[in-house]
C-alpha positions as semicolon CSV with decimal commas, in nm:
position;residue;x (nm);y (nm);z (nm)
1;M;1,497;8,126;16,973
2;A;1,583;7,820;17,154
3;R;1,363;7,814;17,532
4;A;1,426;7,635;17,833
5;E;1,090;7,535;17,930
6;D;1,184;7,451;18,322
7;H;1,172;7,821;18,379
8;G;0,989;8,013;18,055
9;Q;1,344;8,213;17,971
10;D;1,428;8,213;17,646
11;R;1,794;8,180;17,570
12;P;2,030;8,424;17,431
13;T;2,139;8,326;17,059
14;E;2,352;8,479;16,905
15;K;2,102;8,604;16,621
16;D;1,904;8,758;16,872
17;A;2,168;8,990;16,957
18;V;2,264;9,090;16,654
19;K;1,920;9,192;16,565
20;A;1,871;9,417;16,878
21;L;2,247;9,568;16,715
22;A;2,072;9,623;16,436
23;D;1,758;9,828;16,527
24;L;2,009;10,068;16,730
25;V;2,280;10,138;16,434
26;G;2,105;9,906;16,135
27;A;2,182;9,572;16,027
28;Q;2,535;9,604;15,794
29;M;2,646;9,831;16,132
30;A;2,551;9,578;16,370
31;E;2,716;9,237;16,150
32;G;3,066;9,455;16,108
33;L;3,031;9,512;16,477
34;W;2,919;9,176;16,589
35;N;3,213;9,016;16,373
36;L;3,492;9,285;16,453
37;S;3,429;9,192;16,876
38;V;3,398;8,812;16,793
39;Q;3,701;8,805;16,620
40;A;3,912;9,021;16,891
41;L;3,786;8,795;17,107
42;G;3,945;8,542;16,951
43;L;3,562;8,309;16,882
44;H;3,384;8,217;16,623
45;R;3,037;8,262;16,438
46;P;2,858;8,146;16,494
47;V;2,855;8,213;16,922
48;E;2,656;8,010;17,117
49;T;2,762;7,954;17,452
50;P;2,566;8,200;17,731
51;A;2,957;8,235;17,824
52;E;3,077;8,352;17,488
53;L;2,810;8,540;17,447
54;R;2,830;8,723;17,736
55;R;3,200;8,787;17,658
56;V;3,109;8,922;17,310
57;A;2,842;9,189;17,455
58;E;3,075;9,273;17,717
59;H;3,322;9,393;17,439
60;V;3,055;9,532;17,203
61;M;2,978;9,773;17,503
62;E;3,314;9,936;17,496
63;I;3,263;10,026;17,115
64;G;3,013;10,318;17,147
65;E;2,733;10,459;17,342
66;L;2,429;10,293;17,105
67;S;2,635;9,962;17,154
68;R;2,726;9,996;17,513
69;V;2,288;9,973;17,527
70;A;2,262;9,662;17,307
71;G;2,563;9,521;17,514
72;R;2,427;9,601;17,860
73;S;2,037;9,453;17,738
74;L;2,217;9,124;17,639
75;K;2,454;9,085;17,912
76;V;2,104;9,117;18,168
77;R;1,940;8,841;17,944
78;I;2,194;8,631;18,013
79;I;2,231;8,666;18,377
80;T;1,909;8,627;18,402
81;Y;1,873;8,286;18,195
82;E;2,220;8,168;18,406
83;A;1,996;8,256;18,728
84;L;1,683;8,085;18,631
85;A;1,882;7,794;18,487
86;R;2,053;7,792;18,806
87;T;1,736;7,793;19,020
88;V;1,594;7,470;18,797
89;Q;1,905;7,255;18,829
90;A;1,911;7,303;19,195
């Protein structure tokens, strides 16, 4: 995990997101869901920016109940990270 030392919050990464999804649906299914979501959005792996990660998380949330949990969790992490980063920059 990349760390933003200014505010102590880990920057969300694609690796973290896929692992969290895998904890719910299994590794193979998580990779497949993530790949399909990335492709559907016209993005490329690795997904690196918080904005792109949020878009993929929102897409994953639409797929099913378990993926909705992982997608929402990632989205909350991204929103929190961005909010904390803005307060440090201000």
